[in-house]
C-alpha positions in Angstrom: 0.0 0.0 0.0 3.0 2.3 0.1 2.9 2.4 -3.7 -0.4 4.4 -3.9 0.8 7.6 -2.2 4.0 7.7 -4.3 1.9 7.2 -7.4 -0.6 10.0 -6.4 2.3 12.3 -5.5 4.0 11.7 -8.9 0.8 12.1 -10.8 0.0 15.4 -8.9 3.4 16.8 -9.6 3.2 15.9 -13.3 -0.3 17.6 -13.6 1.0 20.7 -11.8 4.0 20.9 -14.1 1.9 20.5 -17.2 -0.4 23.3 -16.2 1.0 26.6 -17.6 -0.3 30.1 -18.1 -0.7 31.2 -21.7 -0.1 35.0 -22.0 1.5 37.4 -24.4 5.3 37.6 -24.1 6.5 41.0 -22.9 10.0 42.2 -21.9 10.7 42.1 -18.1 9.7 45.2 -16.1 12.2 48.0 -16.8 13.8 46.1 -19.7 13.5 47.6 -23.2 13.0 45.7 -26.4 16.1 44.9 -28.4 17.7 47.9 -30.2 16.6 48.9 -33.7 18.3 47.0 -36.5 20.6 49.1 -38.7 18.5 49.0 -41.8 15.1 49.2 -40.1 13.1 52.4 -40.1 11.5 51.8 -36.7 12.1 49.5 -33.8 10.1 46.3 -34.3 7.4 45.4 -31.8 7.4 42.2 -29.8 4.8 40.7 -32.1 6.9 41.6 -35.2 10.0 40.0 -33.6 8.0 36.8 -32.8 6.5 36.4 -36.3 8.8 34.3 -38.5 9.5 35.6 -42.0 8.0 33.7 -44.9 11.3 32.2 -45.9 11.6 30.6 -42.5 8.3 28.6 -43.0 7.8 28.1 -46.7 4.6 26.5 -48.0 4.8 22.9 -48.9 4.1 21.9 -52.4 2.7 18.4 -52.7 1.8 18.5 -56.4 1.7 14.9 -57.7 1.8 14.1 -61.3 -1.8 13.9 -62.4 -1.2 12.5 -65.8 1.8 11.4 -67.9 2.9 13.9 -70.4 5.7 13.7 -73.0 8.8 15.8 -72.2 9.2 19.0 -74.0 12.1 19.1 -76.4 15.4 20.1 -74.8 17.8 22.1 -77.0 20.7 20.9 -74.9 19.9 17.2 -75.4 22.5 16.7 -78.2 24.1 13.6 -79.7 27.8 12.9 -79.1 30.3 15.1 -80.7 31.1 12.7 -83.6 27.4 12.8 -84.5 26.8 9.1 -84.0 25.8 6.8 -81.2 28.2 5.3 -78.8 30.3 2.5 -80.3 28.9 -1.0 -79.7 30.7 -4.3 -79.6 30.0 -6.8 -82.4 27.3 -9.3 -81.6 28.4 -12.4 -79.6 31.6 -10.8 -78.2 32.2 -10.1 -74.5 34.1 -7.1 -73.3 37.7 -7.7 -72.3 38.2 -8.3 -68.6 40.0 -5.4 -66.9 42.5 -6.0 -64.1 42.1 -3.2 -61.6 45.8 -3.0 -60.9 47.4 -3.3 -64.3 44.8 -2.0 -66.8 43.5 -4.0 -69.8 44.8 -7.5 -70.2 47.4 -8.0 -73.0 46.6 -10.4 -75.8 48.3 -13.8 -75.5 
């Protein structure tokens, strides 16, 4: 039965800690607001200082692709410099094995 008082005391202290007063923030008595920024015309109020700028909380864009559309032509999507496709190996041949330390293997 010693467990019940400890439990009630813990629950009571947690409830008291969770209860907080919601009020506007103000500087302490006798303390001024921060000094005026160099490029500001006036000293900002407490509300202005607490409001984040738009770049601090940008809007989220969740635009999903609604339908598939072909890509627009890209003028920078050019073929290789020689005008042709990349060289291909003849049919039925495998590329030469490459030894990482010595480079391509020499013919025997």
